mmCIF file of the N, C-alpha and C atoms, coordinates in Angstrom:
data_MODEL
# 
_entry.id   MODEL 
# 
loop_
_atom_site.group_PDB 
_atom_site.id 
_atom_site.type_symbol 
_atom_site.label_atom_id 
_atom_site.label_alt_id 
_atom_site.label_comp_id 
_atom_site.label_asym_id 
_atom_site.label_entity_id 
_atom_site.label_seq_id 
_atom_site.pdbx_PDB_ins_code 
_atom_site.Cartn_x 
_atom_site.Cartn_y 
_atom_site.Cartn_z 
_atom_site.occupancy 
_atom_site.B_iso_or_equiv 
_atom_site.pdbx_formal_charge 
_atom_site.auth_seq_id 
_atom_site.auth_comp_id 
_atom_site.auth_asym_id 
_atom_site.auth_atom_id 
_atom_site.pdbx_PDB_model_num 
ATOM 1   N N  . MET A 1 1  ? 12.677 6.945  -52.298 1.00 0.00 ? 1  MET A N  1 
ATOM 2   C CA . MET A 1 1  ? 13.311 8.215  -52.091 1.00 0.00 ? 1  MET A CA 1 
ATOM 3   C C  . MET A 1 1  ? 12.557 9.218  -52.882 1.00 0.00 ? 1  MET A C  1 
ATOM 4   N N  . ASN A 1 2  ? 12.323 10.360 -52.306 1.00 0.00 ? 2  ASN A N  1 
ATOM 5   C CA . ASN A 1 2  ? 11.673 11.459 -52.832 1.00 0.00 ? 2  ASN A CA 1 
ATOM 6   C C  . ASN A 1 2  ? 12.605 12.669 -53.107 1.00 0.00 ? 2  ASN A C  1 
ATOM 7   N N  . LEU A 1 3  ? 12.492 13.312 -54.148 1.00 0.00 ? 3  LEU A N  1 
ATOM 8   C CA . LEU A 1 3  ? 13.337 14.524 -54.516 1.00 0.00 ? 3  LEU A CA 1 
ATOM 9   C C  . LEU A 1 3  ? 12.421 15.677 -54.623 1.00 0.00 ? 3  LEU A C  1 
ATOM 10  N N  . TRP A 1 4  ? 12.777 16.749 -53.920 1.00 0.00 ? 4  TRP A N  1 
ATOM 11  C CA . TRP A 1 4  ? 11.937 17.995 -53.991 1.00 0.00 ? 4  TRP A CA 1 
ATOM 12  C C  . TRP A 1 4  ? 12.769 18.920 -54.909 1.00 0.00 ? 4  TRP A C  1 
ATOM 13  N N  . VAL A 1 5  ? 12.083 19.472 -55.975 1.00 0.00 ? 5  VAL A N  1 
ATOM 14  C CA . VAL A 1 5  ? 12.835 20.396 -56.795 1.00 0.00 ? 5  VAL A CA 1 
ATOM 15  C C  . VAL A 1 5  ? 11.959 21.765 -56.746 1.00 0.00 ? 5  VAL A C  1 
ATOM 16  N N  . ARG A 1 6  ? 12.601 22.887 -56.404 1.00 0.00 ? 6  ARG A N  1 
ATOM 17  C CA . ARG A 1 6  ? 11.835 24.128 -56.390 1.00 0.00 ? 6  ARG A CA 1 
ATOM 18  C C  . ARG A 1 6  ? 11.766 24.649 -57.886 1.00 0.00 ? 6  ARG A C  1 
ATOM 19  N N  . VAL A 1 7  ? 10.434 25.024 -58.062 1.00 0.00 ? 7  VAL A N  1 
ATOM 20  C CA . VAL A 1 7  ? 10.191 25.737 -59.353 1.00 0.00 ? 7  VAL A CA 1 
ATOM 21  C C  . VAL A 1 7  ? 9.488  26.942 -59.174 1.00 0.00 ? 7  VAL A C  1 
ATOM 22  N N  . ARG A 1 8  ? 9.438  27.797 -60.214 1.00 0.00 ? 8  ARG A N  1 
ATOM 23  C CA . ARG A 1 8  ? 8.678  29.115 -60.132 1.00 0.00 ? 8  ARG A CA 1 
ATOM 24  C C  . ARG A 1 8  ? 7.227  28.874 -60.252 1.00 0.00 ? 8  ARG A C  1 
ATOM 25  N N  . ASP A 1 9  ? 6.743  27.896 -61.070 1.00 0.00 ? 9  ASP A N  1 
ATOM 26  C CA . ASP A 1 9  ? 5.385  27.579 -61.321 1.00 0.00 ? 9  ASP A CA 1 
ATOM 27  C C  . ASP A 1 9  ? 5.104  26.154 -61.256 1.00 0.00 ? 9  ASP A C  1 
ATOM 28  N N  . GLU A 1 10 ? 4.449  25.645 -60.187 1.00 0.00 ? 10 GLU A N  1 
ATOM 29  C CA . GLU A 1 10 ? 4.271  24.199 -60.093 1.00 0.00 ? 10 GLU A CA 1 
ATOM 30  C C  . GLU A 1 10 ? 3.440  23.652 -61.256 1.00 0.00 ? 10 GLU A C  1 
ATOM 31  N N  . SER A 1 11 ? 2.381  24.293 -61.646 1.00 0.00 ? 11 SER A N  1 
ATOM 32  C CA . SER A 1 11 ? 1.585  23.727 -62.741 1.00 0.00 ? 11 SER A CA 1 
ATOM 33  C C  . SER A 1 11 ? 2.326  23.515 -64.018 1.00 0.00 ? 11 SER A C  1 
ATOM 34  N N  . ALA A 1 12 ? 3.109  24.586 -64.294 1.00 0.00 ? 12 ALA A N  1 
ATOM 35  C CA . ALA A 1 12 ? 3.978  24.420 -65.465 1.00 0.00 ? 12 ALA A CA 1 
ATOM 36  C C  . ALA A 1 12 ? 4.943  23.344 -65.443 1.00 0.00 ? 12 ALA A C  1 
ATOM 37  N N  . GLY A 1 13 ? 5.569  23.135 -64.223 1.00 0.00 ? 13 GLY A N  1 
ATOM 38  C CA . GLY A 1 13 ? 6.449  22.005 -64.014 1.00 0.00 ? 13 GLY A CA 1 
ATOM 39  C C  . GLY A 1 13 ? 5.853  20.689 -64.144 1.00 0.00 ? 13 GLY A C  1 
ATOM 40  N N  . VAL A 1 14 ? 4.684  20.504 -63.452 1.00 0.00 ? 14 VAL A N  1 
ATOM 41  C CA . VAL A 1 14 ? 3.996  19.142 -63.492 1.00 0.00 ? 14 VAL A CA 1 
ATOM 42  C C  . VAL A 1 14 ? 3.459  18.891 -65.005 1.00 0.00 ? 14 VAL A C  1 
ATOM 43  N N  . TYR A 1 15 ? 2.730  19.751 -65.622 1.00 0.00 ? 15 TYR A N  1 
ATOM 44  C CA . TYR A 1 15 ? 2.331  19.505 -66.850 1.00 0.00 ? 15 TYR A CA 1 
ATOM 45  C C  . TYR A 1 15 ? 3.345  19.509 -67.952 1.00 0.00 ? 15 TYR A C  1 
ATOM 46  N N  . GLY A 1 16 ? 4.327  20.179 -67.716 1.00 0.00 ? 16 GLY A N  1 
ATOM 47  C CA . GLY A 1 16 ? 5.516  20.146 -68.744 1.00 0.00 ? 16 GLY A CA 1 
ATOM 48  C C  . GLY A 1 16 ? 6.107  18.738 -68.644 1.00 0.00 ? 16 GLY A C  1 
ATOM 49  N N  . LEU A 1 17 ? 6.392  18.187 -67.424 1.00 0.00 ? 17 LEU A N  1 
ATOM 50  C CA . LEU A 1 17 ? 6.938  16.885 -67.248 1.00 0.00 ? 17 LEU A CA 1 
ATOM 51  C C  . LEU A 1 17 ? 6.068  15.791 -67.827 1.00 0.00 ? 17 LEU A C  1 
ATOM 52  N N  . ARG A 1 18 ? 4.774  16.025 -67.449 1.00 0.00 ? 18 ARG A N  1 
ATOM 53  C CA . ARG A 1 18 ? 3.817  15.038 -67.999 1.00 0.00 ? 18 ARG A CA 1 
ATOM 54  C C  . ARG A 1 18 ? 3.788  14.841 -69.442 1.00 0.00 ? 18 ARG A C  1 
ATOM 55  N N  . ALA A 1 19 ? 4.038  16.022 -70.128 1.00 0.00 ? 19 ALA A N  1 
ATOM 56  C CA . ALA A 1 19 ? 4.060  15.938 -71.550 1.00 0.00 ? 19 ALA A CA 1 
ATOM 57  C C  . ALA A 1 19 ? 5.194  15.094 -72.073 1.00 0.00 ? 19 ALA A C  1 
ATOM 58  N N  . TYR A 1 20 ? 6.226  14.967 -71.379 1.00 0.00 ? 20 TYR A N  1 
ATOM 59  C CA . TYR A 1 20 ? 7.449  14.219 -71.622 1.00 0.00 ? 20 TYR A CA 1 
ATOM 60  C C  . TYR A 1 20 ? 7.289  12.792 -71.123 1.00 0.00 ? 20 TYR A C  1 
ATOM 61  N N  . GLY A 1 21 ? 6.185  12.394 -70.495 1.00 0.00 ? 21 GLY A N  1 
ATOM 62  C CA . GLY A 1 21 ? 5.882  11.020 -70.022 1.00 0.00 ? 21 GLY A CA 1 
ATOM 63  C C  . GLY A 1 21 ? 6.224  10.782 -68.572 1.00 0.00 ? 21 GLY A C  1 
ATOM 64  N N  . TRP A 1 22 ? 6.579  11.739 -67.753 1.00 0.00 ? 22 TRP A N  1 
ATOM 65  C CA . TRP A 1 22 ? 6.985  11.696 -66.366 1.00 0.00 ? 22 TRP A CA 1 
ATOM 66  C C  . TRP A 1 22 ? 5.687  12.037 -65.532 1.00 0.00 ? 22 TRP A C  1 
ATOM 67  N N  . TRP A 1 23 ? 5.462  11.302 -64.533 1.00 0.00 ? 23 TRP A N  1 
ATOM 68  C CA . TRP A 1 23 ? 4.325  11.606 -63.631 1.00 0.00 ? 23 TRP A CA 1 
ATOM 69  C C  . TRP A 1 23 ? 4.984  12.152 -62.318 1.00 0.00 ? 23 TRP A C  1 
ATOM 70  N N  . VAL A 1 24 ? 4.740  13.391 -62.007 1.00 0.00 ? 24 VAL A N  1 
ATOM 71  C CA . VAL A 1 24 ? 5.275  14.071 -60.825 1.00 0.00 ? 24 VAL A CA 1 
ATOM 72  C C  . VAL A 1 24 ? 4.072  14.698 -60.142 1.00 0.00 ? 24 VAL A C  1 
ATOM 73  N N  . ALA A 1 25 ? 4.302  15.035 -58.846 1.00 0.00 ? 25 ALA A N  1 
ATOM 74  C CA . ALA A 1 25 ? 3.214  15.768 -58.042 1.00 0.00 ? 25 ALA A CA 1 
ATOM 75  C C  . ALA A 1 25 ? 3.667  17.194 -57.844 1.00 0.00 ? 25 ALA A C  1 
ATOM 76  N N  . ALA A 1 26 ? 2.562  17.992 -57.829 1.00 0.00 ? 26 ALA A N  1 
ATOM 77  C CA . ALA A 1 26 ? 2.688  19.368 -57.389 1.00 0.00 ? 26 ALA A CA 1 
ATOM 78  C C  . ALA A 1 26 ? 3.072  19.318 -56.043 1.00 0.00 ? 26 ALA A C  1 
ATOM 79  N N  . GLY A 1 27 ? 3.906  20.306 -55.525 1.00 0.00 ? 27 GLY A N  1 
ATOM 80  C CA . GLY A 1 27 ? 4.385  20.242 -54.081 1.00 0.00 ? 27 GLY A CA 1 
ATOM 81  C C  . GLY A 1 27 ? 3.414  21.009 -53.152 1.00 0.00 ? 27 GLY A C  1 
ATOM 82  N N  . ALA A 1 28 ? 2.398  21.528 -53.608 1.00 0.00 ? 28 ALA A N  1 
ATOM 83  C CA . ALA A 1 28 ? 1.474  22.356 -52.728 1.00 0.00 ? 28 ALA A CA 1 
ATOM 84  C C  . ALA A 1 28 ? 0.978  21.423 -51.621 1.00 0.00 ? 28 ALA A C  1 
ATOM 85  N N  . ARG A 1 29 ? 0.539  20.332 -51.831 1.00 0.00 ? 29 ARG A N  1 
ATOM 86  C CA . ARG A 1 29 ? 0.079  19.459 -50.791 1.00 0.00 ? 29 ARG A CA 1 
ATOM 87  C C  . ARG A 1 29 ? 1.041  18.885 -49.767 1.00 0.00 ? 29 ARG A C  1 
ATOM 88  N N  . PHE A 1 30 ? 2.321  18.990 -50.095 1.00 0.00 ? 30 PHE A N  1 
ATOM 89  C CA . PHE A 1 30 ? 3.418  18.427 -49.258 1.00 0.00 ? 30 PHE A CA 1 
ATOM 90  C C  . PHE A 1 30 ? 4.087  19.509 -48.459 1.00 0.00 ? 30 PHE A C  1 
ATOM 91  N N  . ARG A 1 31 ? 4.075  20.718 -48.823 1.00 0.00 ? 31 ARG A N  1 
ATOM 92  C CA . ARG A 1 31 ? 4.845  21.693 -48.130 1.00 0.00 ? 31 ARG A CA 1 
ATOM 93  C C  . ARG A 1 31 ? 4.071  22.574 -47.089 1.00 0.00 ? 31 ARG A C  1 
ATOM 94  N N  . LEU A 1 32 ? 4.829  22.972 -46.033 1.00 0.00 ? 32 LEU A N  1 
ATOM 95  C CA . LEU A 1 32 ? 4.261  23.823 -44.999 1.00 0.00 ? 32 LEU A CA 1 
ATOM 96  C C  . LEU A 1 32 ? 4.630  25.251 -45.221 1.00 0.00 ? 32 LEU A C  1 
ATOM 97  N N  . ALA A 1 33 ? 5.956  25.463 -45.329 1.00 0.00 ? 33 ALA A N  1 
ATOM 98  C CA . ALA A 1 33 ? 6.431  26.839 -45.505 1.00 0.00 ? 33 ALA A CA 1 
ATOM 99  C C  . ALA A 1 33 ? 7.652  26.926 -46.390 1.00 0.00 ? 33 ALA A C  1 
ATOM 100 N N  . CYS A 1 34 ? 7.553  26.463 -47.555 1.00 0.00 ? 34 CYS A N  1 
ATOM 101 C CA . CYS A 1 34 ? 8.755  26.691 -48.380 1.00 0.00 ? 34 CYS A CA 1 
ATOM 102 C C  . CYS A 1 34 ? 8.273  27.046 -49.838 1.00 0.00 ? 34 CYS A C  1 
ATOM 103 N N  . GLU A 1 35 ? 9.185  27.262 -50.654 1.00 0.00 ? 35 GLU A N  1 
ATOM 104 C CA . GLU A 1 35 ? 8.924  27.650 -52.062 1.00 0.00 ? 35 GLU A CA 1 
ATOM 105 C C  . GLU A 1 35 ? 8.170  26.679 -52.895 1.00 0.00 ? 35 GLU A C  1 
ATOM 106 N N  . PRO A 1 36 ? 7.503  27.025 -53.869 1.00 0.00 ? 36 PRO A N  1 
ATOM 107 C CA . PRO A 1 36 ? 6.735  26.142 -54.762 1.00 0.00 ? 36 PRO A CA 1 
ATOM 108 C C  . PRO A 1 36 ? 7.807  25.043 -55.397 1.00 0.00 ? 36 PRO A C  1 
ATOM 109 N N  . GLY A 1 37 ? 7.285  23.858 -55.571 1.00 0.00 ? 37 GLY A N  1 
ATOM 110 C CA . GLY A 1 37 ? 8.161  22.832 -56.052 1.00 0.00 ? 37 GLY A CA 1 
ATOM 111 C C  . GLY A 1 37 ? 7.386  21.603 -56.544 1.00 0.00 ? 37 GLY A C  1 
ATOM 112 N N  . VAL A 1 38 ? 8.095  20.706 -57.154 1.00 0.00 ? 38 VAL A N  1 
ATOM 113 C CA . VAL A 1 38 ? 7.433  19.380 -57.570 1.00 0.00 ? 38 VAL A CA 1 
ATOM 114 C C  . VAL A 1 38 ? 8.165  18.349 -56.766 1.00 0.00 ? 38 VAL A C  1 
ATOM 115 N N  . CYS A 1 39 ? 7.466  17.249 -56.514 1.00 0.00 ? 39 CYS A N  1 
ATOM 116 C CA . CYS A 1 39 ? 7.962  16.022 -55.713 1.00 0.00 ? 39 CYS A CA 1 
ATOM 117 C C  . CYS A 1 39 ? 8.126  14.943 -56.768 1.00 0.00 ? 39 CYS A C  1 
ATOM 118 N N  . LEU A 1 40 ? 9.319  14.395 -56.829 1.00 0.00 ? 40 LEU A N  1 
ATOM 119 C CA . LEU A 1 40 ? 9.695  13.314 -57.734 1.00 0.00 ? 40 LEU A CA 1 
ATOM 120 C C  . LEU A 1 40 ? 9.968  12.094 -56.835 1.00 0.00 ? 40 LEU A C  1 
ATOM 121 N N  . SER A 1 41 ? 9.420  10.929 -57.095 1.00 0.00 ? 41 SER A N  1 
ATOM 122 C CA . SER A 1 41 ? 9.855  9.743  -56.434 1.00 0.00 ? 41 SER A CA 1 
ATOM 123 C C  . SER A 1 41 ? 10.761 8.942  -57.273 1.00 0.00 ? 41 SER A C  1 
ATOM 124 N N  . ILE A 1 42 ? 12.012 8.958  -56.833 1.00 0.00 ? 42 ILE A N  1 
ATOM 125 C CA . ILE A 1 42 ? 13.103 8.383  -57.706 1.00 0.00 ? 42 ILE A CA 1 
ATOM 126 C C  . ILE A 1 42 ? 13.754 7.171  -57.163 1.00 0.00 ? 42 ILE A C  1 
ATOM 127 N N  . ALA A 1 43 ? 13.172 6.517  -56.236 1.00 0.00 ? 43 ALA A N  1 
ATOM 128 C CA . ALA A 1 43 ? 13.740 5.328  -55.567 1.00 0.00 ? 43 ALA A CA 1 
ATOM 129 C C  . ALA A 1 43 ? 14.191 4.222  -56.561 1.00 0.00 ? 43 ALA A C  1 
ATOM 130 N N  . GLU A 1 44 ? 13.461 4.038  -57.521 1.00 0.00 ? 44 GLU A N  1 
ATOM 131 C CA . GLU A 1 44 ? 13.823 2.921  -58.497 1.00 0.00 ? 44 GLU A CA 1 
ATOM 132 C C  . GLU A 1 44 ? 14.143 3.353  -59.907 1.00 0.00 ? 44 GLU A C  1 
ATOM 133 N N  . ILE A 1 45 ? 14.578 4.510  -59.995 1.00 0.00 ? 45 ILE A N  1 
ATOM 134 C CA . ILE A 1 45 ? 14.936 5.082  -61.323 1.00 0.00 ? 45 ILE A CA 1 
ATOM 135 C C  . ILE A 1 45 ? 16.314 4.514  -61.781 1.00 0.00 ? 45 ILE A C  1 
ATOM 136 N N  . GLU A 1 46 ? 16.327 4.107  -62.983 1.00 0.00 ? 46 GLU A N  1 
ATOM 137 C CA . GLU A 1 46 ? 17.622 3.571  -63.621 1.00 0.00 ? 46 GLU A CA 1 
ATOM 138 C C  . GLU A 1 46 ? 18.414 4.703  -63.993 1.00 0.00 ? 46 GLU A C  1 
ATOM 139 N N  . PRO A 1 47 ? 19.789 4.569  -64.030 1.00 0.00 ? 47 PRO A N  1 
ATOM 140 C CA . PRO A 1 47 ? 20.705 5.645  -64.364 1.00 0.00 ? 47 PRO A CA 1 
ATOM 141 C C  . PRO A 1 47 ? 20.401 6.348  -65.688 1.00 0.00 ? 47 PRO A C  1 
ATOM 142 N N  . ALA A 1 48 ? 19.974 5.546  -66.773 1.00 0.00 ? 48 ALA A N  1 
ATOM 143 C CA . ALA A 1 48 ? 19.766 6.205  -68.059 1.00 0.00 ? 48 ALA A CA 1 
ATOM 144 C C  . ALA A 1 48 ? 18.515 6.931  -67.971 1.00 0.00 ? 48 ALA A C  1 
ATOM 145 N N  . ASP A 1 49 ? 17.565 6.497  -67.208 1.00 0.00 ? 49 ASP A N  1 
ATOM 146 C CA . ASP A 1 49 ? 16.271 7.201  -67.068 1.00 0.00 ? 49 ASP A CA 1 
ATOM 147 C C  . ASP A 1 49 ? 16.485 8.533  -66.181 1.00 0.00 ? 49 ASP A C  1 
ATOM 148 N N  . ALA A 1 50 ? 17.399 8.485  -65.341 1.00 0.00 ? 50 ALA A N  1 
ATOM 149 C CA . ALA A 1 50 ? 17.723 9.722  -64.544 1.00 0.00 ? 50 ALA A CA 1 
ATOM 150 C C  . ALA A 1 50 ? 18.325 10.770 -65.389 1.00 0.00 ? 50 ALA A C  1 
ATOM 151 N N  . VAL A 1 51 ? 19.102 10.396 -66.319 1.00 0.00 ? 51 VAL A N  1 
ATOM 152 C CA . VAL A 1 51 ? 19.777 11.375 -67.243 1.00 0.00 ? 51 VAL A CA 1 
ATOM 153 C C  . VAL A 1 51 ? 18.691 11.929 -68.148 1.00 0.00 ? 51 VAL A C  1 
ATOM 154 N N  . ARG A 1 52 ? 17.776 11.071 -68.613 1.00 0.00 ? 52 ARG A N  1 
ATOM 155 C CA . ARG A 1 52 ? 16.638 11.613 -69.455 1.00 0.00 ? 52 ARG A CA 1 
ATOM 156 C C  . ARG A 1 52 ? 15.776 12.485 -68.720 1.00 0.00 ? 52 ARG A C  1 
ATOM 157 N N  . LEU A 1 53 ? 15.432 12.147 -67.438 1.00 0.00 ? 53 LEU A N  1 
ATOM 158 C CA . LEU A 1 53 ? 14.617 13.019 -66.498 1.00 0.00 ? 53 LEU A CA 1 
ATOM 159 C C  . LEU A 1 53 ? 15.339 14.407 -66.393 1.00 0.00 ? 53 LEU A C  1 
ATOM 160 N N  . ALA A 1 54 ? 16.458 14.422 -66.058 1.00 0.00 ? 54 ALA A N  1 
ATOM 161 C CA . ALA A 1 54 ? 17.221 15.584 -65.811 1.00 0.00 ? 54 ALA A CA 1 
ATOM 162 C C  . ALA A 1 54 ? 17.103 16.542 -67.152 1.00 0.00 ? 54 ALA A C  1 
ATOM 163 N N  . SER A 1 55 ? 17.386 15.887 -68.283 1.00 0.00 ? 55 SER A N  1 
ATOM 164 C CA . SER A 1 55 ? 17.316 16.586 -69.624 1.00 0.00 ? 55 SER A CA 1 
ATOM 165 C C  . SER A 1 55 ? 15.980 17.189 -69.806 1.00 0.00 ? 55 SER A C  1 
ATOM 166 N N  . ASP A 1 56 ? 14.923 16.358 -69.630 1.00 0.00 ? 56 ASP A N  1 
ATOM 167 C CA . ASP A 1 56 ? 13.565 16.749 -69.842 1.00 0.00 ? 56 ASP A CA 1 
ATOM 168 C C  . ASP A 1 56 ? 13.175 17.907 -68.866 1.00 0.00 ? 56 ASP A C  1 
ATOM 169 N N  . PHE A 1 57 ? 13.663 17.827 -67.644 1.00 0.00 ? 57 PHE A N  1 
ATOM 170 C CA . PHE A 1 57 ? 13.283 18.742 -66.622 1.00 0.00 ? 57 PHE A CA 1 
ATOM 171 C C  . PHE A 1 57 ? 14.025 20.109 -67.009 1.00 0.00 ? 57 PHE A C  1 
ATOM 172 N N  . ALA A 1 58 ? 15.160 20.084 -67.497 1.00 0.00 ? 58 ALA A N  1 
ATOM 173 C CA . ALA A 1 58 ? 15.947 21.237 -67.954 1.00 0.00 ? 58 ALA A CA 1 
ATOM 174 C C  . ALA A 1 58 ? 15.066 21.942 -69.021 1.00 0.00 ? 58 ALA A C  1 
ATOM 175 N N  . VAL A 1 59 ? 14.561 21.225 -69.935 1.00 0.00 ? 59 VAL A N  1 
ATOM 176 C CA . VAL A 1 59 ? 13.758 21.758 -71.053 1.00 0.00 ? 59 VAL A CA 1 
ATOM 177 C C  . VAL A 1 59 ? 12.480 22.397 -70.464 1.00 0.00 ? 59 VAL A C  1 
ATOM 178 N N  . VAL A 1 60 ? 11.763 21.690 -69.584 1.00 0.00 ? 60 VAL A N  1 
ATOM 179 C CA . VAL A 1 60 ? 10.560 22.152 -68.988 1.00 0.00 ? 60 VAL A CA 1 
ATOM 180 C C  . VAL A 1 60 ? 10.763 23.349 -68.146 1.00 0.00 ? 60 VAL A C  1 
ATOM 181 N N  . LEU A 1 61 ? 11.928 23.409 -67.376 1.00 0.00 ? 61 LEU A N  1 
ATOM 182 C CA . LEU A 1 61 ? 12.147 24.593 -66.589 1.00 0.00 ? 61 LEU A CA 1 
ATOM 183 C C  . LEU A 1 61 ? 12.485 25.822 -67.406 1.00 0.00 ? 61 LEU A C  1 
ATOM 184 N N  . GLY A 1 62 ? 13.170 25.634 -68.538 1.00 0.00 ? 62 GLY A N  1 
ATOM 185 C CA . GLY A 1 62 ? 13.404 26.704 -69.484 1.00 0.00 ? 62 GLY A CA 1 
ATOM 186 C C  . GLY A 1 62 ? 12.046 27.238 -70.085 1.00 0.00 ? 62 GLY A C  1 
ATOM 187 N N  . GLU A 1 63 ? 11.192 26.316 -70.473 1.00 0.00 ? 63 GLU A N  1 
ATOM 188 C CA . GLU A 1 63 ? 9.895  26.705 -71.069 1.00 0.00 ? 63 GLU A CA 1 
ATOM 189 C C  . GLU A 1 63 ? 9.043  27.427 -69.996 1.00 0.00 ? 63 GLU A C  1 
ATOM 190 N N  . SER A 1 64 ? 9.145  26.950 -68.826 1.00 0.00 ? 64 SER A N  1 
ATOM 191 C CA . SER A 1 64 ? 8.222  27.588 -67.786 1.00 0.00 ? 64 SER A CA 1 
ATOM 192 C C  . SER A 1 64 ? 8.767  28.911 -67.366 1.00 0.00 ? 64 SER A C  1 
ATOM 193 N N  . GLU A 1 65 ? 10.049 29.169 -67.419 1.00 0.00 ? 65 GLU A N  1 
ATOM 194 C CA . GLU A 1 65 ? 10.612 30.432 -67.103 1.00 0.00 ? 65 GLU A CA 1 
ATOM 195 C C  . GLU A 1 65 ? 10.234 31.411 -68.217 1.00 0.00 ? 65 GLU A C  1 
ATOM 196 N N  . ALA A 1 66 ? 10.283 31.011 -69.420 1.00 0.00 ? 66 ALA A N  1 
ATOM 197 C CA . ALA A 1 66 ? 10.004 31.826 -70.511 1.00 0.00 ? 66 ALA A CA 1 
ATOM 198 C C  . ALA A 1 66 ? 8.510  32.224 -70.565 1.00 0.00 ? 66 ALA A C  1 
ATOM 199 N N  . THR A 1 67 ? 7.680  31.194 -70.336 1.00 0.00 ? 67 THR A N  1 
ATOM 200 C CA . THR A 1 67 ? 6.210  31.329 -70.447 1.00 0.00 ? 67 THR A CA 1 
ATOM 201 C C  . THR A 1 67 ? 5.539  31.900 -69.142 1.00 0.00 ? 67 THR A C  1 
ATOM 202 N N  . TYR A 1 68 ? 5.883  31.225 -68.062 1.00 0.00 ? 68 TYR A N  1 
ATOM 203 C CA . TYR A 1 68 ? 5.139  31.529 -66.827 1.00 0.00 ? 68 TYR A CA 1 
ATOM 204 C C  . TYR A 1 68 ? 5.923  32.408 -65.897 1.00 0.00 ? 68 TYR A C  1 
ATOM 205 N N  . GLY A 1 69 ? 7.098  32.927 -66.199 1.00 0.00 ? 69 GLY A N  1 
ATOM 206 C CA . GLY A 1 69 ? 7.841  33.681 -65.239 1.00 0.00 ? 69 GLY A CA 1 
ATOM 207 C C  . GLY A 1 69 ? 7.474  35.086 -65.283 1.00 0.00 ? 69 GLY A C  1 
ATOM 208 N N  . GLY A 1 70 ? 6.513  35.521 -66.004 1.00 0.00 ? 70 GLY A N  1 
ATOM 209 C CA . GLY A 1 70 ? 6.076  36.879 -65.930 1.00 0.00 ? 70 GLY A CA 1 
ATOM 210 C C  . GLY A 1 70 ? 6.550  37.684 -67.153 1.00 0.00 ? 70 GLY A C  1 
ATOM 211 N N  . ILE A 1 71 ? 7.626  37.236 -67.793 1.00 0.00 ? 71 ILE A N  1 
ATOM 212 C CA . ILE A 1 71 ? 8.128  37.877 -68.953 1.00 0.00 ? 71 ILE A CA 1 
ATOM 213 C C  . ILE A 1 71 ? 8.436  36.889 -69.950 1.00 0.00 ? 71 ILE A C  1 
ATOM 214 N N  . ASP A 1 72 ? 8.108  36.962 -71.178 1.00 0.00 ? 72 ASP A N  1 
ATOM 215 C CA . ASP A 1 72 ? 8.400  36.031 -72.191 1.00 0.00 ? 72 ASP A CA 1 
ATOM 216 C C  . ASP A 1 72 ? 9.829  36.344 -72.632 1.00 0.00 ? 72 ASP A C  1 
ATOM 217 N N  . GLN A 1 73 ? 10.833 35.644 -72.227 1.00 0.00 ? 73 GLN A N  1 
ATOM 218 C CA . GLN A 1 73 ? 12.152 35.832 -72.389 1.00 0.00 ? 73 GLN A CA 1 
ATOM 219 C C  . GLN A 1 73 ? 12.443 35.897 -73.910 1.00 0.00 ? 73 GLN A C  1 
ATOM 220 N N  . ALA A 1 74 ? 11.945 35.033 -74.793 1.00 0.00 ? 74 ALA A N  1 
ATOM 221 C CA . ALA A 1 74 ? 12.238 34.916 -76.132 1.00 0.00 ? 74 ALA A CA 1 
ATOM 222 C C  . ALA A 1 74 ? 11.800 36.213 -76.792 1.00 0.00 ? 74 ALA A C  1 
ATOM 223 N N  . ARG A 1 75 ? 10.596 36.794 -76.440 1.00 0.00 ? 75 ARG A N  1 
ATOM 224 C CA . ARG A 1 75 ? 10.180 38.027 -77.007 1.00 0.00 ? 75 ARG A CA 1 
ATOM 225 C C  . ARG A 1 75 ? 11.017 39.181 -76.578 1.00 0.00 ? 75 ARG A C  1 
ATOM 226 N N  . LEU A 1 76 ? 11.510 39.206 -75.325 1.00 0.00 ? 76 LEU A N  1 
ATOM 227 C CA . LEU A 1 76 ? 12.373 40.166 -74.791 1.00 0.00 ? 76 LEU A CA 1 
ATOM 228 C C  . LEU A 1 76 ? 13.673 40.273 -75.598 1.00 0.00 ? 76 LEU A C  1 
ATOM 229 N N  . ARG A 1 77 ? 14.225 39.080 -75.748 1.00 0.00 ? 77 ARG A N  1 
ATOM 230 C CA . ARG A 1 77 ? 15.507 38.915 -76.624 1.00 0.00 ? 77 ARG A CA 1 
ATOM 231 C C  . ARG A 1 77 ? 15.257 39.415 -78.038 1.00 0.00 ? 77 ARG A C  1 
ATOM 232 N N  . ALA A 1 78 ? 14.171 39.118 -78.516 1.00 0.00 ? 78 ALA A N  1 
ATOM 233 C CA . ALA A 1 78 ? 13.920 39.482 -80.063 1.00 0.00 ? 78 ALA A CA 1 
ATOM 234 C C  . ALA A 1 78 ? 13.803 41.028 -80.079 1.00 0.00 ? 78 ALA A C  1 
ATOM 235 N N  . ARG A 1 79 ? 13.170 41.583 -79.047 1.00 0.00 ? 79 ARG A N  1 
ATOM 236 C CA . ARG A 1 79 ? 13.026 43.064 -79.266 1.00 0.00 ? 79 ARG A CA 1 
ATOM 237 C C  . ARG A 1 79 ? 14.352 43.767 -79.043 1.00 0.00 ? 79 ARG A C  1 
ATOM 238 N N  . SER A 1 80 ? 15.286 43.235 -78.266 1.00 0.00 ? 80 SER A N  1 
ATOM 239 C CA . SER A 1 80 ? 16.608 43.909 -77.959 1.00 0.00 ? 80 SER A CA 1 
ATOM 240 C C  . SER A 1 80 ? 17.585 43.662 -79.092 1.00 0.00 ? 80 SER A C  1 
ATOM 241 N N  . SER A 1 81 ? 17.249 42.772 -80.086 1.00 0.00 ? 81 SER A N  1 
ATOM 242 C CA . SER A 1 81 ? 18.128 42.594 -81.224 1.00 0.00 ? 81 SER A CA 1 
ATOM 243 C C  . SER A 1 81 ? 18.125 43.528 -82.189 1.00 0.00 ? 81 SER A C  1 
# 
């Protein structure tokens, strides 16, 4: 079973998850007319690994939003303090 997760920046998602030890594919070669995303094959994932994947993905998505989303959110918050 494959899972498609939309992301703002495919490269950030792929390389971010690879840094945590997950091997995922950028969605560019799979999509015809949809938003950017990553493709995860999760057919044989164990429940404990699914929890770790979700946690790692949340961290990566947060990092990619801050770094690749066009505005560095951490700097923006620091300036407004």
